[in-house]
C-alpha positions in Angstrom: 22.6 -18.5 72.0 20.5 -15.2 72.8 20.7 -13.1 69.3 21.2 -9.7 69.0 18.6 -6.9 69.0 19.6 -6.2 65.3 16.5 -4.3 63.2 15.3 -6.3 60.3 16.1 -3.2 58.1 19.9 -3.5 58.9 19.5 -7.2 58.3 18.0 -6.0 54.7 21.0 -3.8 53.5 23.6 -6.7 54.4 22.0 -9.3 52.4 24.3 -8.0 48.9 27.4 -9.1 51.4 25.8 -12.7 51.9 24.8 -13.3 48.7 28.4 -11.9 47.5 30.1 -14.0 50.1 28.0 -17.0 49.2 28.9 -16.6 45.8 32.6 -16.4 46.1 32.6 -19.2 48.4 30.8 -21.5 46.1 33.3 -20.7 43.9 36.2 -21.7 45.8 34.1 -25.1 46.5 33.7 -25.9 42.8 37.2 -25.5 42.0 39.0 -27.3 45.2 37.0 -29.8 47.7 33.8 -30.0 46.9 33.1 -30.0 43.0 34.4 -32.2 40.1 38.1 -31.1 40.7 39.2 -33.1 43.5 37.9 -36.6 42.6 39.3 -36.1 38.8 42.5 -35.3 40.6 42.5 -37.9 43.1 42.0 -40.3 39.8 44.6 -38.7 38.1 47.5 -39.4 41.0 46.4 -43.2 40.8 44.6 -43.8 44.0 42.0 -46.7 44.5 38.2 -45.8 44.5 38.7 -46.5 48.4 40.9 -44.4 49.0 39.5 -41.6 47.0 36.2 -42.4 49.1 38.1 -41.7 52.3 39.2 -38.3 51.3 36.2 -37.3 49.9 34.3 -38.2 53.4 37.4 -36.9 55.9 35.4 -33.2 55.9 32.1 -34.9 56.7 33.8 -37.1 59.4 35.7 -34.1 60.5 32.6 -32.4 61.2 31.1 -34.3 64.9 34.3 -32.0 66.2 31.7 -29.4 66.4 30.3 -31.2 69.6 33.6 -30.5 71.4 34.4 -26.7 70.4 30.1 -25.4 70.5 30.5 -23.8 74.1 34.0 -22.3 73.3 32.5 -21.2 69.9 29.8 -19.1 71.4 32.0 -18.0 74.2 34.4 -16.5 71.6 31.8 -15.3 69.1 30.0 -17.2 66.2 30.9 -14.8 64.0 35.0 -14.7 64.6 35.2 -18.5 64.6 33.5 -18.9 61.5 36.1 -16.2 59.7 39.1 -17.1 61.3 38.0 -21.1 60.2 37.1 -19.7 57.0 40.4 -18.1 56.3 42.9 -20.7 57.6 40.8 -23.2 55.5 41.5 -21.1 52.1 45.1 -21.5 53.2 45.5 -24.9 53.6 44.2 -25.6 50.2 47.3 -24.1 49.1 49.0 -27.3 50.0 46.3 -29.5 47.6 47.8 -27.5 44.4 51.6 -28.1 45.4 50.8 -32.2 45.4 52.7 -32.5 42.0 56.0 -30.5 43.5 55.9 -32.1 46.5 55.7 -35.6 45.3 59.0 -34.7 43.1 60.9 -33.0 45.8 60.7 -35.3 48.9 61.1 -38.9 48.5 58.8 -41.6 50.0 56.4 -39.3 50.1 53.1 -40.6 49.1 50.3 -38.5 47.4 47.9 -40.7 49.6 49.3 -39.5 53.1 50.2 -35.9 51.6 47.1 -35.2 50.5 45.2 -36.8 53.8 46.9 -34.6 55.9 45.8 -31.5 54.4 42.2 -33.1 54.0 42.4 -33.3 57.8 43.8 -29.8 59.0 41.2 -28.3 55.8 38.1 -30.3 57.4 39.1 -29.6 61.1 39.1 -25.7 60.3 35.8 -25.8 58.3 34.1 -27.7 61.2 34.9 -25.4 63.3 34.0 -22.5 60.9 30.6 -23.9 60.6 30.1 -24.6 63.8 30.0 -20.8 64.2 28.0 -20.1 60.8 24.4 -22.1 61.9 23.5 -19.7 64.8 25.0 -16.9 63.1 23.3 -17.3 59.9 20.0 -18.0 62.2 20.5 -14.5 63.6 21.2 -12.3 60.7 18.8 -14.4 58.0 14.9 -13.3 59.1 12.6 -16.7 59.0 10.1 -14.9 56.9 12.6 -13.7 54.5 14.7 -17.1 54.4 12.9 -18.6 51.8 13.6 -15.8 49.1 16.8 -14.6 50.4 17.9 -18.7 50.2 16.7 -18.5 46.4 18.4 -15.1 45.6 21.5 -16.5 47.2 21.4 -19.7 45.1 20.9 -17.8 42.2 23.9 -15.4 42.0 25.8 -18.5 43.9 24.7 -20.4 40.7 25.4 -17.9 38.4 28.8 -17.4 39.3 29.5 -21.0 39.7 28.1 -21.4 36.4 30.6 -18.9 34.9 33.3 -20.6 36.6 32.7 -24.0 35.6 32.5 -22.6 31.7 36.2 -21.4 32.4 37.5 -24.7 33.9 36.4 -26.6 30.8 38.2 -23.9 28.7 41.2 -24.6 31.3 40.9 -28.6 31.4 40.8 -28.4 27.8 43.9 -26.9 27.0 45.8 -28.2 30.3 45.2 -31.7 30.5 46.6 -34.2 33.7 47.6 -32.7 37.2 49.0 -29.6 36.1 45.1 -28.5 34.9 43.6 -29.8 38.4 46.5 -28.2 40.0 45.5 -24.8 38.4 42.2 -24.7 39.3 42.8 -25.5 42.9 45.3 -22.3 43.0 42.3 -20.2 41.1 40.2 -21.2 44.0 42.4 -19.2 46.8 41.5 -16.1 46.0 37.7 -16.3 46.3 38.1 -18.4 49.2 39.9 -15.2 50.9 37.5 -13.2 49.4 34.3 -14.5 50.6 35.9 -14.5 54.4 36.2 -10.5 53.4 32.6 -10.1 52.5 31.0 -12.2 55.5 32.9 -10.2 57.6 30.8 -7.1 56.3 27.5 -8.5 57.6 26.3 -8.1 61.5 25.8 -10.3 64.3 27.7 -13.1 65.7 28.9 -11.2 68.5 30.1 -13.6 72.1 27.6 -14.4 74.5 28.6 -14.2 78.4 27.8 -18.1 79.4 29.8 -19.9 81.8 31.4 -22.8 80.8 29.4 -25.3 82.4 31.4 -28.4 80.9 29.0 -30.7 83.4 26.0 -29.7 81.0 27.5 -30.7 77.7 26.1 -33.9 77.5 23.1 -33.8 79.1 22.3 -30.7 76.7 23.0 -33.0 73.7 20.9 -35.8 75.0 17.8 -33.6 75.5 18.1 -32.6 72.0 17.7 -35.9 71.3 14.4 -36.5 73.2 13.0 -34.2 70.6 11.1 -36.4 68.1 10.6 -34.4 65.3 14.4 -33.2 65.3 15.3 -37.1 65.2 13.0 -37.9 62.5 13.9 -35.2 60.6 17.6 -35.8 61.1 17.2 -39.6 60.5 15.7 -38.6 56.9 18.2 -36.2 56.4 21.1 -38.7 56.8 19.4 -41.3 54.4 19.2 -38.6 52.0 22.9 -37.1 52.8 24.0 -40.9 52.2 22.5 -41.2 48.8 23.8 -37.8 47.7 27.3 -38.6 49.3 27.4 -41.2 46.8 27.1 -39.7 43.9 30.0 -37.9 44.3 31.9 -40.5 42.2 29.8 -39.2 39.4 32.8 -37.5 37.4 34.3 -40.6 37.7 31.5 -42.5 35.9 31.5 -39.8 33.4 35.0 -40.0 32.4 35.3 -43.5 32.5 32.3 -45.7 31.5 30.7 -43.0 29.8 34.2 -41.6 28.1 33.4 -38.1 28.6 36.4 -35.5 28.5 37.3 -33.9 31.8 36.2 -30.5 29.6 32.9 -31.8 29.1 32.5 -32.8 32.9 32.6 -29.3 34.1 29.9 -28.3 31.6 27.6 -30.8 32.2 28.4 -29.3 36.1 27.4 -26.2 34.4 24.3 -27.3 33.1 23.3 -28.5 36.5 23.5 -24.8 37.8 21.4 -23.6 35.2 18.7 -26.2 36.2 19.5 -24.4 39.8 18.9 -21.0 38.6 15.9 -21.8 36.3 14.2 -23.3 39.3 15.7 -20.6 42.5 12.8 -18.6 42.7 10.2 -21.2 42.3 11.1 -23.3 45.5 12.4 -20.2 47.4 8.8 -18.7 46.9 7.5 -21.6 47.5 9.3 -22.4 50.5 8.2 -18.7 52.1 4.6 -19.4 51.2 3.5 -22.9 51.5 6.2 -24.4 54.1 9.7 -26.3 54.0 8.3 -29.4 54.3 6.3 -29.9 50.7 9.3 -28.6 48.8 11.8 -30.8 50.3 9.6 -33.7 49.9 8.7 -32.8 46.6 12.2 -32.7 45.3 13.1 -35.5 46.9 10.4 -37.2 45.0 11.9 -35.9 41.7 15.6 -36.9 43.3 14.1 -40.8 43.3 14.6 -40.7 39.6 17.9 -39.0 39.0 19.6 -43.1 39.6 17.3 -44.4 37.2 18.5 -41.7 34.7 22.2 -42.5 35.4 21.5 -45.9 35.0 20.0 -45.6 31.9 22.3 -43.2 30.1 23.1 -44.3 26.8 27.5 -44.9 26.0 29.1 -43.8 23.1 25.8 -42.5 21.4 25.5 -39.5 19.6 22.6 -38.9 22.0 25.2 -39.6 24.9 26.0 -35.5 25.7 22.4 -34.9 25.1 20.9 -36.9 27.5 23.6 -36.2 29.9 23.1 -32.7 29.5 19.3 -33.2 30.5 20.0 -35.6 33.1 22.4 -32.8 34.6 19.7 -30.3 34.2 17.3 -32.3 36.2 19.7 -32.6 39.0 20.0 -29.1 39.3 16.4 -28.5 39.7 16.2 -31.3 42.1 18.9 -30.8 44.4 18.1 -27.1 44.7 14.5 -28.0 45.7 16.4 -30.2 48.5 18.9 -27.4 49.6 15.9 -24.7 49.7 12.9 -26.7 51.0 15.8 -28.5 53.7 16.6 -25.0 55.1 13.5 -23.8 55.2 12.3 -26.5 57.4 15.3 -26.9 59.3 15.5 -23.3 60.8 12.0 -22.8 60.9 10.4 -26.4 62.1 13.1 -27.8 63.8 15.3 -25.5 65.5 13.6 -23.6 68.7 14.7 -20.6 69.9 16.0 -21.1 73.3 19.2 -21.1 75.0 19.8 -24.9 74.0 19.8 -24.3 69.8 23.5 -24.2 69.8 22.9 -28.1 71.3 20.8 -28.6 68.0 22.9 -27.4 66.0 26.1 -29.0 67.0 24.2 -32.5 67.1 22.6 -31.6 63.2 26.2 -30.7 62.3 27.4 -33.8 63.5 24.8 -36.3 62.5 25.1 -34.9 58.9 28.5 -35.2 58.9 28.4 -38.8 59.7 26.1 -39.4 57.0 27.9 -37.7 54.5 31.6 -39.0 55.2 30.1 -42.7 55.8 28.7 -42.4 51.6 32.1 -41.7 49.9 34.3 -44.7 51.5 31.2 -47.0 51.2 30.8 -46.1 47.4 34.5 -46.2 47.2 34.7 -49.8 48.6 31.2 -51.3 46.5 33.1 -49.5 43.2 36.4 -51.7 43.8 34.5 -54.7 45.0 32.1 -54.6 41.4 35.4 -53.4 39.3 34.9 -56.7 37.0 31.3 -56.2 36.5 30.7 -55.8 33.3 27.4 -56.5 30.5 27.9 -55.1 27.3 24.6 -54.4 26.1 23.8 -51.5 24.1 20.9 -50.3 26.0 21.3 -50.8 29.2 24.8 -50.9 30.0 25.5 -52.8 33.1 28.8 -52.0 34.7 30.8 -51.5 38.2 28.5 -48.3 38.8 25.3 -50.0 38.3 25.2 -51.0 42.2 26.2 -47.4 43.1 22.7 -46.5 41.6 21.2 -49.0 42.9 21.9 -48.4 46.7 21.4 -44.4 46.2 18.7 -45.3 44.8 17.1 -47.6 48.0 18.5 -45.2 50.2 16.3 -42.4 48.3 13.4 -44.5 48.7 13.8 -44.8 52.3 14.4 -41.4 53.3 10.5 -40.3 51.7 8.5 -42.3 54.6 10.8 -41.1 57.1 10.5 -37.3 56.1 6.9 -37.7 55.6 6.9 -37.8 58.8 7.9 -34.8 60.6 5.5 -32.3 61.6 3.8 -29.4 59.2 5.5 -25.9 59.1 3.0 -24.3 56.9 -0.9 -24.8 56.1 0.1 -26.9 53.0 -0.1 -30.8 52.6 2.3 -32.4 50.3 -0.6 -33.8 47.8 -2.4 -29.9 48.0 1.4 -28.7 46.9 1.8 -30.7 44.2 -2.1 -30.5 43.0 -1.3 -26.6 42.6 1.4 -27.4 39.5 -1.6 -29.7 37.9 -4.8 -27.8 38.6 -6.2 -24.5 36.7 -3.6 -23.0 34.8 -0.6 -22.6 36.9 1.4 -20.7 34.2 -1.4 -18.2 34.0 -1.5 -17.8 37.9 2.4 -17.4 37.9 2.0 -15.0 35.0 -0.8 -13.2 36.6 1.4 -13.1 40.3 4.2 -11.5 38.6 2.2 -9.0 36.6 0.1 -8.2 40.0 3.3 -7.3 41.8 4.1 -4.7 39.3 0.4 -3.6 38.5 0.1 0.2 39.8 -3.0 2.0 38.2 -6.1 0.6 39.1 -6.7 -0.4 35.5 -4.0 -2.8 35.6 -4.9 -4.1 39.1 -7.9 -4.9 37.9 -6.9 -7.0 35.1 -4.3 -9.1 37.0 -6.8 -9.8 39.9 -9.2 -11.3 37.0 -6.3 -13.0 35.9 -5.9 -14.7 38.9 -9.4 -16.0 39.0 -9.2 -17.0 35.6 -6.4 -19.6 36.2 -8.1 -21.6 38.7 -5.0 -22.2 40.7 -3.9 -22.3 44.5 -0.7 -20.7 44.1 -2.0 -17.0 43.7 -4.1 -17.1 47.1 -1.8 -14.8 48.9 -2.3 -12.3 45.9 -5.8 -12.3 45.9 -5.9 -12.0 49.7 -4.5 -9.2 49.3 -6.4 -7.7 46.7 -9.5 -7.8 49.0 -7.9 -5.5 50.9 -7.6 -2.9 48.3 -8.1 0.5 48.7 -10.0 0.5 45.2 -13.7 -0.5 45.7 -13.3 -2.1 42.3 -10.2 -3.8 43.0 -12.0 -5.4 45.9 -15.0 -6.5 44.0 -12.8 -7.9 41.4 -10.8 -10.2 44.4 -14.3 -11.4 45.1 -15.5 -12.5 41.9 -12.0 -14.3 41.1 -12.2 -15.8 44.3 -15.6 -17.6 43.8 -14.1 -19.1 41.0 -10.9 -20.8 42.7 -11.2 -24.3 44.7 -12.0 -24.2 48.0 -9.1 -22.8 50.3 -9.8 -22.0 54.1 -7.9 -18.4 53.4 -10.0 -17.7 50.6 -13.3 -18.8 53.0 -12.1 -17.0 55.8 -11.4 -13.5 53.9 -14.8 -13.5 52.3 -16.7 -14.5 55.7 -14.8 -11.0 56.8 -16.3 -9.1 53.7 -19.8 -10.9 54.3 -19.7 -9.3 58.0 -18.6 -6.3 57.0 -20.7 -2.9 56.6 -20.6 -2.7 53.4 -23.7 -3.9 51.6 -22.5 -4.5 48.0 -19.3 -6.4 48.9 -21.3 -8.7 51.4 -23.5 -9.0 49.1 -21.2 -10.6 46.4 -19.3 -12.5 48.9 -22.5 -14.1 49.8 -22.8 -15.8 46.6 -19.0 -16.3 46.4 -19.4 -18.8 49.3 -21.9 -20.1 48.0 -20.0 -21.4 44.8 -16.9 -22.1 46.7 -18.6 -24.9 48.3 -16.9 -24.7 51.3 -19.6 -25.5 54.4 -17.0 -24.0 56.7 -18.6 -20.9 55.5 -22.6 -22.4 56.7 -22.4 -20.4 60.5 -21.3 -16.8 58.6 -24.0 -17.4 56.3 -26.9 -18.2 58.9 -25.8 -15.2 60.8 -26.0 -12.8 57.5 -29.4 -14.3 57.6 -30.8 -11.6 60.1 -28.9 -8.5 58.4 -30.5 -5.1 58.1 -29.9 -5.6 54.2 -32.6 -7.6 52.4 -30.5 -8.6 49.1 -27.9 -9.9 52.0 -30.6 -11.8 53.5 -31.8 -13.7 50.2 -28.1 -14.0 48.5 -27.4 -16.0 52.1 -30.1 -17.8 51.6 -29.5 -19.0 48.0 -25.9 -19.9 49.3 -27.0 -21.8 52.2 -29.2 -23.8 49.7 -26.4 -24.1 47.4 -23.7 -25.5 50.3 -26.7 -28.4 51.5 -27.6 -27.0 54.6 -30.8 -28.6 55.7 -31.2 -27.5 59.2 -31.2 -24.1 58.2 -34.7 -25.2 56.4 -37.0 -24.0 59.6 -35.2 -20.3 59.9 -35.7 -20.1 55.8 -39.4 -21.2 56.0 -40.3 -18.4 58.7 -38.3 -15.9 56.8 -40.2 -16.6 53.4 -43.6 -16.2 55.9 -42.2 -13.3 57.2 -40.8 -11.3 54.1 -43.1 -8.4 53.0 -41.6 -8.3 49.5 -42.5 -10.8 47.1 -39.3 -10.0 44.6 -37.0 -11.3 48.0 -39.7 -13.8 49.0 -38.8 -15.3 46.1 -34.9 -16.3 46.9 -36.1 -18.1 50.3 -38.5 -19.8 47.9 -35.6 -20.8 45.7 -33.8 -22.2 48.8 -36.5 -24.0 50.1 -36.7 -25.6 46.7 -33.0 -26.5 46.1 -33.4 -28.2 49.7 -36.6 -29.7 49.0 -38.7 -28.6 51.8 -41.7 -30.1 51.2 -43.6 -27.8 54.3 -42.9 -24.8 51.9 -45.4 -26.6 49.3 -48.3 -24.9 49.9 -47.0 -21.3 50.4 -44.8 -21.7 47.1 -48.0 -22.5 45.4 -49.6 -19.5 47.0 -46.6 -16.9 45.4 -46.7 -18.1 42.1 -50.1 -17.6 41.8 -49.9 -14.0 42.9 -46.3 -13.3 41.0 -46.7 -11.2 37.8 -42.8 -11.1 36.7 -42.3 -13.8 34.3 -38.5 -14.7 35.7 -39.6 -14.9 39.2 -42.5 -16.8 38.2 -40.2 -19.1 36.8 -38.1 -19.4 39.8 -40.5 -20.2 41.8 -41.9 -23.0 39.4 -38.5 -24.5 39.4 -38.6 -24.9 42.9 -41.7 -26.3 43.2 -40.6 -28.9 40.5 -37.5 -29.7 42.6 -39.5 -30.3 45.7 -42.0 -32.9 44.0 -39.0 -34.5 42.1 -39.6 -33.4 38.5 -36.7 -30.6 38.2 -35.3 -32.7 35.3 -38.2 -32.4 33.0 -39.4 -29.1 34.1 -35.9 -27.5 33.0 -35.7 -29.7 30.0 -39.2 -28.4 28.9 -38.3 -25.1 29.8 -35.3 -24.8 27.1 -37.1 -26.4 24.7 -40.0 -23.9 24.8 -37.5 -20.4 24.8 -38.2 -20.0 21.0 -41.3 -21.1 20.1 -43.7 -22.2 22.8 -46.5 -24.2 21.0 -43.7 -26.2 18.8 -41.9 -27.0 21.6 -44.6 -27.9 24.1 -46.4 -30.5 21.4 -42.3 -31.9 20.4 -42.0 -32.7 24.1 -45.9 -34.2 24.4 -45.2 -36.6 21.0 -41.9 -38.0 22.9 -44.0 -38.6 26.0 -46.9 -40.4 23.5 -44.5 -42.5 21.7 -43.2 -43.8 25.4 -47.2 -44.6 26.2 -47.6 -46.0 23.2 -44.5 -48.6 23.5 -46.6 -49.9 27.0 -49.1 -52.2 25.2 -50.8 -52.8 28.5 -51.5 -48.5 28.4 -55.0 -48.1 27.6 -55.5 -46.1 24.3 -57.3 -43.1 25.8 -53.9 -42.0 27.5 -52.2 -41.7 23.8 -55.3 -40.5 22.1 -55.3 -37.5 24.7 -52.0 -36.8 24.4 -52.2 -36.8 20.7 -55.0 -34.0 20.8 -52.9 -32.2 23.4 -50.2 -32.4 20.7 -52.4 -31.2 17.9 -53.4 -28.2 19.5 -50.1 -26.8 21.0 -48.8 -27.4 17.5 -51.6 -25.2 15.9 -50.4 -22.4 18.9 -54.1 -23.0 20.3 -52.4 -22.3 23.6 -55.4 -21.7 25.4 -57.2 -25.2 23.8 -54.3 -27.1 24.9 -54.4 -25.4 28.4 -57.7 -26.6 28.8 -57.5 -29.8 27.4 -54.0 -30.3 29.8 -56.3 -29.7 32.5 -58.6 -32.2 31.7 -56.1 -35.3 30.9 -54.4 -34.3 34.9 -58.6 -34.6 36.3 -59.5 -38.0 34.5 -56.0 -39.4 36.1 -56.1 -41.8 39.1 -54.4 -38.9 41.0 -55.3 -40.7 44.6 -52.7 -43.0 43.5 -50.0 -40.3 43.6 -48.2 -39.3 46.7 -49.5 -36.0 48.1 -47.1 -33.2 46.8 -47.2 -34.8 43.1 -50.8 -34.5 43.6 -51.4 -31.0 44.9 -49.1 -29.7 42.5 -51.1 -31.3 39.4 -54.2 -30.2 40.9 -53.6 -26.6 41.2 -52.1 -26.9 37.9 -55.4 -28.0 36.2 -57.6 -25.7 38.7 -55.0 -22.9 37.2 -55.3 -23.7 33.6 -58.9 -23.4 33.2 -59.0 -19.9 34.4 -58.6 -17.5 31.5 -56.1 -15.3 33.1 -53.4 -18.2 34.1 -53.7 -20.1 30.8 -51.3 -18.3 28.8 -48.9 -18.6 31.8 -46.0 -21.1 30.7 -45.0 -21.6 33.9 -48.2 -23.7 35.0 -48.0 -25.3 31.4 -44.6 -26.6 31.9 -45.1 -27.4 35.5 -48.1 -29.3 34.6 -46.4 -31.4 31.7 -43.5 -32.0 34.2 -45.4 -33.2 37.1 -47.7 -35.2 34.2 -44.5 -36.7 32.8 -43.5 -37.8 36.8 -47.6 -39.4 37.5 -47.4 -41.4 33.7 -44.4 -43.0 34.9 -45.4 -43.6 38.5 -48.6 -44.9 37.6 -47.7 -47.0 34.8 -50.2 -49.1 33.1 -53.0 -48.5 35.6 -54.2 -45.4 34.4 -57.8 -45.2 32.5 -58.8 -41.9 30.7 -62.3 -41.3 29.9 -62.3 -38.3 27.6 
């Protein structure tokens, strides 16, 4: 069907009518055909479980009628068809509440026959109406707002259903038997008619001028069945629908084996609506942001636990009602996720936008109807077959419903691998989606996201953006992407810093690369730092491009980030930049990057740079880079920390530990331990100059020819510098020399001979 040219603004203005119509329709369904009332009503009439299952299945078994009327519905108008079908079904329902009167007035009329006739007429009207609803629904509800809109609709309809369920519980508490059930069905009729009125205020759904072409009906349907993704989705949905349809006898399970009254059953139904309301925003927001598939599969995983929870429900215990309430709350949360996720995926990931989309709707409606129609009769037959099954025990209690729960569990388990095979409709996989609710602080992320949407002035935006980063949770990616484009420089800067604290994500990396390539030096430098901290290697090409930037700080920052990302291929570029750079303060960044990447070719140049630097912090960074190249980073950092408060004492303590290790080796010559002991005493006495000279002599007495080239070169350089009066007080040379000495003693072992 070709949709009308209706503006999105006009569609949004009609949303309140859609919400109201859905709420009224939900109340109608709960009080009549699709709530606890009908199975309890049929059970009170004395029908067998098999017959009850058959009646419950008729509305679904009539759904294939959609295949025969789909073309006619398009030509007559999908909206008009829907409104007429739903209006007639409301009036037909009146015959259901009149069942007790009809049975008294007409001899020979059976309850089963009367209810069966009413159900067939109702089901045909419903099938025709819903054939028009699906294409009209897609037309007036924008795809990008579907998850949020459905969640809002579910919330409003759920609230109305919750209130009516509590009212129904009060009615059944005072009016028992067929009279109470008939009264509830009678109360549903005004809501059914009102829903048609509110639906009629929604735009769209006009007739489509097209040739009948009856000869193309079957080819269109066969063409739909060639769509592998559609067929896979429908198979999974059929298994899922079959499992859920088999739970239609839950009211009888609660009334029978669990021994709860009808009023309490409606209270439990209200509890499921509370779970639905509590989870509506989360499921709808997730479906719009991450796609319908992860929401559908996550809720399916939750639903798998449901049959087990009902099986384990205690009987005749003080905890029975409490356990049942928790189970129904869980049912509301999980079933709402199935509805929202399945709805979002069906319209956004399954149905194509072309002239044959109506065939998709009809096949889907038929397939779903057959599965939903098969469930209740099968469940009823299973219950009648297992009627004598009983094993009395405190827990678990096995009765005729146990096989039904087992069969439902099998269907749910079978549905998961099938639905897992459908193609993605978003950028997030199931594992990534579920991990968002585990990693970081999801509660802080949700709180910050809500606050962000209401933040107006700059201070509020800064605070909420900072908290988004503190949460370290990918749920807030969209908010951070918005914040990095904020008109305020400070908010943009805070967004980049917040992104740096997040786990790797393609969209975050893409946004940071865009900032890196921008002409805002302050933000570009920060983005370069953030890309290194996030650790996404997809940023390497962009960081390499930044190495030729006109801004020196951006070049140096990009070099550091490339080193963090272990980009060994960038070593030649960094080496050339190191040699061509005129400022030693910038050259230090390249030196640090080369050290992280263990670039041996840069060792001579780094030693020369260390010699001429005067700033203590810059000297320390270059010395650390040298230590990394020779493999002594661990020793260097430990010594640097130990000597922060008292250099002489820290060095003496480190030498003492080294002396003990040498002394523990009986094969080591006594000269090593003695030299270390003398060096320790000088440093402990704060004789830094004397200690530096002694350290230089000790290094010169080592068999340096047995060491590999880089370590030997560093030790020789340190020994030479420590003899110069102007370098003896340079702590970086002492720490670097001791780090290299520790490495040399470990590598030369007992073969060391020292002559002092």
